[in-house]
C-alpha positions in Angstrom: -9.2 -48.7 24.5 -9.5 -49.6 20.8 -6.6 -51.2 19.0 -7.8 -49.7 15.7 -5.3 -47.2 14.3 -6.4 -43.7 13.6 -5.8 -42.9 10.0 -3.4 -40.1 9.2 -4.7 -37.0 7.5 -2.8 -37.9 4.3 -4.6 -41.2 4.0 -8.1 -39.8 4.2 -9.9 -39.3 1.0 -11.8 -36.2 2.2 -10.7 -33.5 4.6 -12.4 -33.8 8.0 -13.5 -30.2 7.8 -14.8 -27.6 5.4 -13.4 -24.1 5.2 -16.4 -21.8 5.6 -14.6 -18.5 5.3 -11.7 -16.4 6.5 -11.5 -13.8 9.3 -8.8 -11.2 9.5 -8.3 -9.2 12.6 -6.5 -5.9 12.6 -5.8 -3.4 15.3 -5.8 0.3 14.8 -2.7 2.0 13.6 -0.1 3.9 15.7 -1.6 6.6 17.8 -0.6 9.6 20.0 -2.6 10.0 23.1 -4.4 13.2 22.7 -7.8 14.6 23.5 -8.8 14.3 19.8 -10.0 11.0 18.5 -9.2 9.2 16.4 -5.7 10.1 17.3 -3.9 8.1 14.6 -0.5 9.5 13.7 0.6 9.8 10.0 2.4 6.5 10.5 -0.8 5.0 11.9 -2.8 6.1 8.9 -0.2 4.6 6.6 -0.1 1.3 8.6 -3.9 1.0 8.2 -3.8 1.8 4.5 -1.0 -0.7 3.9 -2.9 -3.5 5.8 -6.0 -2.7 3.8 -4.2 -3.0 0.5 -2.6 -6.3 1.7 -6.0 -7.7 2.7 -7.7 -6.5 -0.6 -5.1 -8.4 -2.6 -6.1 -11.6 -0.8 -9.8 -11.4 -1.4 -11.3 -12.9 -4.5 -14.5 -10.9 -5.1 -15.8 -13.7 -7.5 -15.8 -16.2 -4.6 -15.8 -14.2 -1.4 -17.8 -11.5 0.3 -15.9 -9.0 2.4 -17.0 -6.6 5.1 -15.5 -4.6 7.9 -16.8 -4.9 11.5 -15.5 -2.5 14.0 -15.9 -1.8 17.7 -17.5 1.6 18.5 -14.3 3.0 20.0 -13.1 6.1 18.1 -9.6 4.6 17.3 -11.1 1.4 15.8 -13.8 3.3 13.9 -11.2 5.8 12.6 -9.1 2.9 11.3 -12.2 1.1 9.8 -13.2 4.3 8.0 -9.7 4.5 6.3 
């Protein structure tokens, strides 16, 4: 075992990593279990819209690209379309 001390993160001149991007994961909004999909409730639609606004405020279009990837499930696609 080496007796050499491991430098603390504060003492390093450069960060040991590079931030390559950000990923945000969101689940669909509130639902009612019905035969119709997507079965988002009015609350679920507002939840999705509120999260979308929140995420939009955090994206700098001058520096970052943004896109939405969704599973093919009807609830997820319904939320992604909002």
